[in-house]
N, C-alpha and C positions, 0 to 999 in steps of 0.2 A: 282458294280451295275448290270451288265449284269447277274451275277450269280443268282440274285433274280428271273429271268425269266426261269431258267433252272430247269429241273426235279431233284428231290432230288437224285435219283440214279445216275445221271450224274455229280453230284458235287464231287469234291475231298473229300475223307473221312475226311481229316483234317479240312475242312471248313463246314461240314454238320451242326455242332452246330450253327454256325453263320447264315447259311441259314435258319435253323429252327426258330431262333430268329426273323429274318427279316419277315418270313412268319407269325409268331405270331403277330407281329406289324401290318402287312397288314390286317389280319383277324380282329383284334381289331378295327382298324380304319374303315374298311368297315362296320362292324356291328354297330359301333357307329353312323356312318352317317345315316344308315337306321333307327336306333332307334330315332335319333333326328327329323326325319320326323313325329314321332308319340308322342314323349315324350319331356317334357321340360328338360333343363339341371338341374340335381339334384345330390345330393350325391349318391343316389341309382344307377343312370345311370353311374356315374363316377366309382364307385366301381365295377359295373358289367363289365365294359369294360377295367378296368386296370388289371384284373386277367390274361388275355392271355399274358400280358407283362412279367409276373412273372412265367409262366409255365416253369418248369425245373430249375428255379433259385434256389429254395430250395435244389434240388438235387445237383446242382453245388456247393453250399455253403457247404453242408455236406461233399462232396468229398474233397473240399479244406481244411476243418477242419481236416479230417482224414489224408490227406497228411502232414499237418503241425504237427500233433501229431506223425506221423511216423518219420518225420524229426527230431523232438526234443526227440524222444525215448519214448514217452508215450504210443505208440501203435505199435504192431508188424505188418509188412506188410502182 
């Protein structure tokens, strides 16, 4: 929990991805709260603010797929 308040460059490199995800959540929640002051809850609002939760997720999934393909011999490292 304390790590969420630390600067990115001061975080252990092994935990920087987690730190980034937490900060994406914080950004999404903060902008959602601001928008709720002006807009009603709607599909558009939800879709707009769910995107930051998935930033980097697609890249992580592709990476895991490649790792699995290498593991089973379908792709060269």
